C-alpha positions as CSV (number, residue, x, y, z in Angstrom):
1,M,-8.7,56.5,21.3
2,P,-5.7,58.7,21.8
3,V,-2.8,58.0,19.5
4,S,-0.5,57.2,22.4
5,I,-2.8,54.4,23.6
6,A,-3.1,53.1,20.0
7,V,0.7,52.9,19.8
8,L,0.8,51.2,23.2
9,T,-1.5,48.5,21.9
10,F,1.0,47.7,19.2
11,F,4.0,47.5,21.6
12,A,3.3,43.8,22.3
13,P,3.6,42.6,18.6
14,I,6.3,45.1,17.9
15,A,8.4,43.6,20.8
16,L,8.0,40.1,19.3
17,I,8.8,41.4,15.8
18,A,12.0,42.8,17.3
19,G,12.7,39.4,18.9
20,A,12.2,37.7,15.5
21,V,14.7,40.0,13.8
22,I,17.2,39.5,16.6
23,A,16.8,35.7,16.3
24,F,17.1,35.6,12.5
25,R,20.2,37.8,12.6
26,G,21.9,35.9,15.3
27,P,23.7,32.5,15.1
28,A,21.7,29.5,14.2
29,F,23.5,27.1,16.5
30,R,23.3,27.6,20.3
31,P,22.6,31.4,20.2
32,E,22.8,31.9,23.9
33,Q,23.1,35.7,24.0
34,T,20.5,36.0,21.2
35,L,18.0,33.9,23.2
36,Q,18.5,36.1,26.2
37,K,17.6,39.2,24.2
38,V,14.6,37.4,22.7
39,E,13.3,36.5,26.1
40,W,13.5,40.1,27.2
41,C,11.4,41.0,24.1
42,T,8.8,38.5,25.2
43,V,8.8,40.0,28.7
44,G,8.3,43.4,27.0
45,S,5.3,42.0,25.1
46,V,3.7,40.8,28.4
47,A,4.4,44.2,30.0
48,A,2.8,46.0,26.9
49,A,-0.2,43.8,27.1
50,L,-0.7,44.6,30.8
51,L,-0.4,48.3,30.0
52,A,-3.0,47.9,27.3
53,C,-5.4,46.3,29.8
54,L,-4.7,49.2,32.2
55,A,-5.4,51.7,29.3
56,L,-8.7,49.9,28.6
57,I,-9.8,50.3,32.3
58,V,-8.8,54.0,32.3
59,E,-9.9,55.1,28.8
60,G,-12.6,52.5,27.9
61,A,-13.0,50.5,24.7
62,A,-12.3,52.3,21.4
63,S,-10.6,51.9,18.1
64,S,-7.8,53.9,16.4
65,T,-6.3,53.9,13.0
66,V,-2.5,54.3,12.9
67,I,-2.0,53.9,9.1
68,G,-4.7,54.0,6.4
69,V,-8.2,55.4,5.9
70,D,-11.8,54.1,5.9
71,G,-11.2,51.2,8.1
72,L,-8.3,49.9,6.0
73,G,-4.7,49.8,7.0
74,L,-3.1,49.3,10.5
75,S,-5.5,49.9,13.3
76,A,-6.2,48.7,16.8
77,R,-9.4,47.6,18.5
78,L,-9.0,47.7,22.3
79,D,-11.9,46.2,24.2
80,A,-12.5,43.3,26.6
81,V,-12.1,40.6,24.0
82,S,-8.9,41.9,22.4
83,A,-7.4,42.8,25.8
84,V,-8.0,39.3,27.2
85,M,-6.7,37.6,24.1
86,L,-3.6,39.9,23.9
87,L,-2.7,39.2,27.5
88,L,-3.2,35.5,27.0
89,V,-1.1,35.2,23.8
90,S,1.7,37.3,25.3
91,F,1.9,35.2,28.5
92,V,1.7,31.9,26.7
93,G,4.2,33.1,24.1
94,W,6.7,34.1,26.9
95,V,6.4,30.7,28.5
96,V,6.8,28.8,25.2
97,V,9.8,30.9,24.0
98,R,11.5,30.4,27.4
99,Y,10.8,26.7,27.3
100,A,12.1,26.4,23.7
101,A,15.4,28.0,24.6
102,R,16.3,24.9,26.7
103,Y,14.3,22.3,24.7
104,L,16.1,23.0,21.4
105,D,19.6,23.5,22.9
106,G,22.0,21.9,20.5
107,E,19.7,22.0,17.5
108,A,21.4,23.2,14.3
109,R,18.7,25.8,13.5
110,Q,17.6,27.0,16.9
111,G,18.0,30.6,15.9
112,P,15.7,30.6,12.9
113,F,13.2,28.4,14.9
114,T,13.0,31.1,17.6
115,G,12.6,33.7,14.9
116,W,9.6,32.0,13.3
117,L,8.2,31.3,16.8
118,C,8.2,35.1,17.6
119,A,6.9,36.0,14.2
120,T,3.9,33.6,14.6
121,L,3.1,35.1,18.0
122,A,3.3,38.6,16.6
123,A,0.9,37.7,13.8
124,V,-1.6,36.3,16.4
125,M,-1.3,39.5,18.4
126,L,-2.0,41.6,15.3
127,L,-5.0,39.3,14.6
128,V,-6.6,39.6,18.0
129,T,-6.1,43.4,18.2
130,A,-7.1,44.1,14.5
131,G,-9.4,47.1,14.2
132,N,-10.2,46.6,10.5
133,L,-10.9,43.8,8.1
134,L,-7.7,44.1,6.0
135,Q,-5.5,43.7,9.0
136,L,-7.6,40.9,10.3
137,V,-7.3,38.9,7.0
138,L,-3.6,39.6,6.6
139,A,-2.8,38.6,10.2
140,W,-4.9,35.5,9.8
141,I,-3.0,34.4,6.7
142,A,0.4,35.4,8.2
143,T,-0.3,33.3,11.3
144,S,-0.8,30.2,9.1
145,L,2.2,30.8,6.9
146,F,4.6,31.4,9.8
147,L,3.2,28.3,11.6
148,H,3.8,26.3,8.5
149,K,7.6,27.0,8.8
150,L,7.5,25.7,12.4
151,L,5.6,22.5,11.4
152,L,8.4,21.8,8.9
153,F,11.3,22.3,11.3
154,Y,12.3,18.8,10.5
155,P,11.7,19.0,6.7
156,D,13.2,15.5,6.0
157,R,10.6,13.7,8.1
158,I,7.9,12.2,5.8
159,A,5.2,12.3,8.5
160,A,5.9,16.0,9.0
161,Q,5.6,16.7,5.3
162,K,2.3,14.8,5.1
163,A,0.7,16.6,8.0
164,A,2.0,20.0,6.9
165,R,0.5,19.4,3.4
166,K,-2.9,18.7,4.9
167,K,-2.7,21.7,7.1
168,W,-1.7,23.8,4.2
169,I,-4.7,22.8,2.1
170,T,-7.1,23.2,5.0
171,A,-5.6,26.6,5.9
172,R,-5.9,27.9,2.3
173,L,-9.6,26.9,2.3
174,G,-10.1,28.8,5.5
175,D,-8.3,31.8,4.1
176,A,-10.6,31.9,1.1
177,A,-13.7,31.7,3.4
178,L,-12.4,34.6,5.5
179,I,-11.5,36.7,2.5
180,G,-15.0,36.1,1.1
181,A,-16.6,37.1,4.4
182,A,-14.5,40.3,4.6
183,V,-15.5,41.3,1.1
184,M,-19.2,40.7,1.8
185,L,-18.9,42.6,5.1
186,Y,-17.4,45.6,3.4
187,A,-20.0,45.5,0.7
188,Q,-22.9,45.1,3.2
189,Y,-21.8,47.8,5.7
190,G,-19.7,50.1,3.5
191,T,-16.7,50.2,5.9
192,G,-13.8,48.0,6.9
193,D,-13.8,49.2,10.5
194,I,-14.8,46.3,12.7
195,A,-16.2,48.5,15.5
196,E,-18.6,50.2,13.0
197,I,-19.6,46.9,11.5
198,L,-20.5,45.4,14.9
199,A,-22.4,48.5,15.9
200,A,-24.4,48.4,12.7
201,A,-25.1,44.7,13.0
202,R,-26.3,45.1,16.6
203,Q,-28.8,47.7,15.5
204,G,-29.7,46.2,12.1
205,E,-32.0,43.5,10.9
206,A,-31.1,40.2,9.2
207,T,-30.9,40.2,5.5
208,E,-30.1,37.5,2.9
209,A,-26.5,38.8,2.9
210,S,-26.3,38.3,6.6
211,G,-26.7,34.6,6.2
212,W,-24.0,34.3,3.6
213,I,-21.6,36.4,5.7
214,A,-22.2,34.3,8.8
215,A,-21.8,31.1,6.8
216,A,-18.4,32.3,5.4
217,L,-17.2,33.3,8.9
218,A,-18.4,30.0,10.3
219,L,-16.7,28.0,7.6
220,A,-13.4,29.9,8.2
221,A,-13.7,29.2,12.0
222,V,-14.5,25.5,11.5
223,L,-11.5,25.0,9.2
224,K,-9.2,27.0,11.5
225,S,-10.2,25.1,14.6
226,A,-10.0,21.6,13.2
227,Q,-13.6,20.5,13.3
228,F,-14.9,17.2,12.0
229,P,-14.3,15.9,9.3
230,L,-11.3,18.2,8.5
231,H,-9.6,17.7,11.8
232,G,-7.0,15.1,10.8
233,W,-4.0,17.5,10.4
234,L,-4.2,18.5,14.0
235,T,-3.7,15.0,15.3
236,E,-0.8,14.3,12.9
237,V,1.5,17.3,13.4
238,M,3.4,15.5,16.2
239,E,6.7,15.5,14.3
240,T,7.3,19.1,15.2
241,P,9.1,20.1,18.4
242,T,7.0,20.2,21.6
243,P,7.1,24.0,21.9
244,V,5.3,24.2,18.6
245,S,2.7,21.8,19.7
246,A,2.1,23.9,22.8
247,L,1.8,27.1,20.7
248,L,-0.5,25.4,18.2
249,H,-2.8,23.7,20.7
250,A,-2.8,26.6,23.2
251,G,-2.9,29.5,20.8
252,V,-3.3,29.3,17.1
253,I,-6.0,26.7,17.1
254,N,-8.2,29.1,19.1
255,A,-8.3,31.6,16.2
256,G,-11.6,30.1,14.8
257,G,-13.4,30.7,18.1
258,F,-12.0,34.2,18.4
259,L,-13.3,35.0,14.9
260,L,-16.8,33.9,15.9
261,I,-16.6,35.9,19.2
262,R,-15.3,39.0,17.5
263,F,-18.2,39.0,15.0
264,A,-20.8,37.8,17.5
265,D,-23.2,40.6,16.6
266,V,-23.0,39.5,12.9
267,M,-23.4,35.8,13.8
268,L,-26.6,36.5,15.7
269,L,-28.3,37.7,12.5
270,A,-28.1,34.1,11.2
271,P,-29.7,31.7,13.7
272,G,-29.6,28.9,11.1
273,V,-25.8,29.2,10.8
274,L,-25.5,29.1,14.6
275,A,-27.6,25.9,14.7
276,V,-25.2,24.3,12.2
277,L,-22.3,25.3,14.5
278,V,-24.1,23.6,17.4
279,M,-24.3,20.4,15.5
280,I,-20.8,20.4,14.1
281,G,-19.2,21.5,17.4
282,G,-21.3,19.1,19.5
283,F,-20.4,16.1,17.3
284,T,-16.7,17.1,17.2
285,A,-16.7,17.4,21.0
286,L,-18.2,14.0,21.5
287,F,-16.1,12.4,18.8
288,G,-12.8,13.9,20.0
289,G,-13.5,12.9,23.6
290,L,-14.2,9.3,22.7
291,V,-11.2,8.9,20.4
292,M,-8.9,10.5,23.0
293,L,-9.6,7.6,25.4
294,T,-8.2,5.1,22.9
295,Q,-4.8,6.8,22.2
296,P,-1.7,5.2,23.6
297,A,0.7,8.1,23.2
298,V,0.6,11.2,25.5
299,K,0.9,13.9,22.7
300,T,-1.6,12.1,20.4
301,S,-4.1,11.9,23.3
302,L,-3.6,15.6,24.0
303,A,-4.1,16.4,20.3
304,W,-7.5,14.5,20.3
305,S,-8.4,16.3,23.5
306,T,-7.8,19.6,21.6
307,V,-10.2,18.4,18.9
308,G,-12.9,17.8,21.4
309,Q,-12.3,21.0,23.3
310,M,-12.4,23.1,20.1
311,G,-15.7,21.3,19.2
312,F,-17.1,22.3,22.6
313,M,-15.9,25.9,22.0
314,I,-17.7,26.0,18.6
315,L,-20.8,24.5,20.4
316,Q,-20.7,27.4,22.8
317,C,-20.6,29.9,20.0
318,G,-23.5,28.2,18.3
319,L,-25.5,28.5,21.5
320,A,-24.6,32.3,21.4
321,L,-22.7,31.9,24.7
322,F,-19.9,34.0,23.5
323,P,-18.6,35.2,26.9
324,L,-18.3,31.6,28.0
325,A,-16.5,30.7,24.7
326,L,-14.0,33.4,25.5
327,L,-13.6,32.0,29.0
328,H,-13.1,28.5,27.5
329,I,-10.3,29.8,25.2
330,V,-8.4,31.2,28.2
331,A,-8.9,28.1,30.4
332,H,-8.0,25.7,27.6
333,S,-5.0,27.6,26.4
334,L,-3.4,27.7,29.9
335,Y,-4.2,24.0,30.6
336,K,-3.1,22.7,27.2
337,A,0.2,24.7,27.2
338,H,1.1,23.2,30.5
339,A,0.0,19.7,29.4
340,F,2.2,19.7,26.3
341,L,5.2,21.3,28.0
342,A,4.9,18.9,30.9
343,S,4.2,15.8,28.8
344,G,7.7,14.5,29.1
345,G,7.7,14.7,32.9
346,A,4.3,13.0,33.0
347,V,5.6,10.0,31.0
348,E,8.6,9.8,33.4
349,G,6.3,10.0,36.4
350,V,4.2,7.1,35.1
351,S,7.2,5.0,34.2
352,A,8.6,5.5,37.7
353,L,5.7,3.8,39.3
354,R,6.6,0.4,40.6
355,R,3.1,-0.9,40.5
356,P,-0.3,0.6,39.8
357,G,-2.7,1.2,42.7
358,P,-6.1,-0.5,43.1
359,V,-8.4,0.1,40.2
360,A,-11.8,1.5,41.1
361,I,-14.3,0.2,38.6
362,P,-17.8,1.7,39.1
363,D,-20.9,-0.5,38.4
364,G,-24.2,0.7,37.0
365,R,-25.6,1.7,40.4
366,A,-22.5,3.7,41.3
367,V,-22.7,5.6,38.0
368,L,-26.4,6.3,38.5
369,R,-25.8,7.6,42.0
370,A,-22.9,9.7,40.7
371,F,-25.1,11.4,38.1
372,V,-28.0,12.0,40.5
373,I,-25.6,13.5,43.1
374,A,-23.8,15.7,40.6
375,L,-27.1,17.1,39.2
376,V,-28.4,17.7,42.8
377,I,-25.1,19.6,43.6
378,Y,-25.4,21.6,40.4
379,A,-29.0,22.5,41.1
380,G,-28.2,23.4,44.7
381,V,-25.3,25.7,43.8
382,G,-27.4,27.2,41.0
383,L,-30.1,28.1,43.4
384,V,-27.5,29.8,45.7
385,F,-26.2,31.8,42.8
386,G,-29.6,32.3,41.3
387,F,-30.9,30.8,38.1
388,A,-32.8,34.1,37.4
389,G,-31.2,36.0,34.6
390,K,-29.3,32.9,33.3
391,S,-30.1,31.9,29.8
392,P,-31.4,28.4,29.2
393,Q,-28.4,27.8,27.0
394,A,-26.0,28.6,29.9
395,I,-28.0,26.4,32.3
396,A,-27.9,23.5,29.8
397,L,-24.2,24.0,29.2
398,G,-23.6,23.8,33.0
399,A,-25.5,20.6,33.1
400,I,-23.3,19.2,30.3
401,L,-20.2,20.2,32.2
402,I,-21.5,18.6,35.3
403,F,-21.8,15.3,33.4
404,G,-18.0,15.3,33.3
405,V,-17.9,15.8,37.0
406,A,-20.3,12.9,37.4
407,Y,-17.8,10.7,35.6
408,L,-15.1,11.6,38.2
409,L,-17.6,11.1,41.0
410,A,-18.5,7.7,39.8
411,Q,-14.8,6.7,40.4
412,G,-15.1,7.8,44.0
413,L,-18.3,5.8,44.5
414,A,-17.0,2.6,43.1
415,D,-16.8,-0.4,45.4
416,A,-12.9,-0.5,45.4
417,A,-12.5,3.2,45.8
418,P,-10.9,4.4,49.1
419,R,-12.9,6.8,51.2
420,V,-10.4,9.6,50.6
421,L,-11.1,9.3,46.8
422,T,-14.9,9.5,47.5
423,R,-14.5,12.6,49.6
424,R,-12.2,14.2,47.1
425,T,-14.4,13.6,44.1
426,A,-17.4,15.0,46.0
427,L,-15.5,18.1,46.8
428,Y,-14.5,18.4,43.1
429,S,-18.2,18.2,42.2
430,V,-19.1,21.1,44.5
431,A,-16.0,23.1,43.4
432,A,-16.8,22.6,39.7
433,A,-20.4,23.8,40.1
434,V,-19.3,26.9,42.1
435,G,-16.6,27.6,39.7
436,Y,-18.9,27.4,36.7
437,F,-21.4,29.8,38.0
438,A,-18.7,32.2,39.4
439,L,-16.7,32.2,36.2
440,Q,-19.8,32.5,34.0
441,T,-20.9,35.6,36.0
442,G,-17.4,37.1,35.8
443,A,-17.1,36.5,32.1
444,E,-20.5,38.1,31.4
445,W,-19.6,41.1,33.6
446,L,-16.2,41.5,31.9
447,T,-17.7,41.4,28.4
448,Q,-20.9,43.4,29.1
449,G,-21.3,46.0,26.4
450,T,-18.7,44.3,24.2
451,L,-20.4,41.1,23.4
452,P,-24.2,40.8,22.8
453,A,-26.5,39.2,25.3
454,T,-27.6,35.6,24.6
455,P,-31.0,35.7,22.9
456,A,-33.9,33.5,24.1
457,P,-33.9,30.1,22.3
458,G,-36.5,29.3,19.7
459,P,-38.0,25.9,18.8
460,L,-34.9,24.9,16.9
461,E,-32.5,26.0,19.6
462,W,-34.6,24.1,22.2
463,A,-34.5,20.9,20.2
464,L,-30.7,21.2,19.8
465,I,-30.3,21.9,23.6
466,V,-32.3,18.7,24.4
467,L,-30.3,16.7,21.8
468,A,-27.0,18.0,23.3
469,L,-28.1,17.0,26.8
470,I,-29.1,13.5,25.7
471,S,-25.9,13.0,23.6
472,F,-23.4,14.3,26.2
473,G,-25.2,12.5,29.0
474,T,-25.1,9.2,27.1
475,V,-21.4,9.6,26.3
476,A,-20.6,10.6,29.9
477,V,-22.3,7.4,31.1
478,A,-20.3,5.3,28.6
479,Q,-17.1,7.0,29.7
480,A,-17.9,6.4,33.4
481,M,-18.4,2.7,32.7
482,F,-15.4,2.5,30.3
483,P,-13.6,-0.2,32.3
484,L,-16.6,-2.5,32.2
485,W,-17.2,-2.5,28.4
486,A,-14.0,-1.2,26.8
487,Y,-12.1,-4.5,27.1
488,H,-15.0,-6.8,26.5
489,P,-14.4,-8.9,23.3
490,A,-17.6,-7.5,21.7
491,A,-16.1,-4.0,22.0
492,A,-12.7,-4.9,20.5
493,G,-13.8,-3.8,17.0
494,L,-15.2,-0.5,18.3
495,R,-11.9,0.3,20.1
496,V,-10.0,-0.3,16.9
497,H,-12.4,2.0,14.9
498,L,-12.3,4.7,17.6
499,S,-8.5,4.6,17.8
500,N,-8.4,5.2,14.1
501,G,-10.8,8.2,14.4
502,L,-13.6,6.3,12.6
503,Y,-11.4,6.6,9.5
504,A,-12.6,10.1,8.7
505,N,-9.0,11.1,8.2
506,A,-8.5,8.3,5.6
507,V,-11.4,9.7,3.6
508,F,-9.8,13.1,3.6
509,D,-6.5,11.5,2.4
510,K,-8.4,9.8,-0.4
511,L,-9.9,13.0,-1.5
512,L,-6.4,14.6,-1.6
513,G,-5.4,11.8,-4.0
514,G,-3.3,9.9,-1.5
515,W,-0.1,10.9,0.3
516,S,2.6,12.8,-1.3
517,A,6.2,12.9,0.0
518,K,6.7,16.2,-1.9
519,R,7.5,19.0,0.5
520,P,4.8,21.7,0.5
521,S,5.8,25.0,-1.1
């Protein structure tokens, strides 16, 4: 890659680093002029990301070292994965920084907060564009350290201290796993250049070291993306300002999935590790989705939704559906950033309702009809797009997604549901099936040559696919019939247990030796 394009790739994080410096040097209280300059820096980062994407289209994917030798130092990897992630992070960062300028107006330390916000975004950008292992590890660690400062924006709040302490411990374990993986990768392939490692892994055969490397990468991803049972910190960091929640749930939490996608060729050399990811991610997705239904607070419910979504992303990576996992990151980030930033308005909207409308409660027959109709729609749309060339994993994943559509369709088929709701949910079913196949095709086309093709499933993979279909189908049916059983006296205990996350978080607290009010260092 020409040096000019390599420098262009770094313009986005450099713009945010400049924004961080401006924020730290400006006044801490109501720094109006400083915030205007910082926003222009975030706009500059978006423009640089767009130019990097244009450079990718014109020049093609490549790597370039700016400082350092032998794959160590400061280098850029510009391909479909890094370009998509860079554009996503810069856009979400611009929205969050702009929102925070008004949200924190009047706070005593608004200037430093904005500085740490920009620094965190810059670290994420250096992570997703890293061309070598050293930069990847350092950016990974820096992202966590800068985020820690934001989580303790209100340092005197005991709940914030407790959650940040758990996050600190989990993050350091993830850092150790990634460092171990980087050392083994360098020893295995003799270079720290990520492009060379991926090329060698794609052409090479699995060895004993491949399994250990994949396991270390998987462990780092699982810890970073808050997978069961070490998910508790993500649901407890609600004492931080809403812009931080949006940044965390829409950006930083995706780093685990990005790591697996970036090293997809390495992960394919260890099918056993991928199978473990399917089990961990699948259970976390089901677990997070069920617990989310029992949460009374908006932000807490969104946090549990993130746990479930991250589990589904890890499941996709375990099924070797890396293009779809990248698509999931983009869709979830945009949705979750909007959900957190609009959470206050949502609460006001609900409280403004004078009385609730009629409740449509589906019975067993309506639920059965909904699932049959949804599967028929999915099969029909699939035939139009063509199942040929689609991997069994992708077809099964689409069926799992259509189970969620069937849940909505069941509401439209309920006896008390108005006709307009029935028609609308039927259209949603068709739109969801068309959207899935269209976006899947687009994601595979965009990442062709960058990410490996999904391999044919073996006996273990087939067993996991069948298990996933049964599990997600059962939970979808239970969710569709939620109004019928959730408030039954016999289910009261289950609701309590689910609302407390089956007490997995309490076990983690016990292992840590109980809560500590001491502020993390």
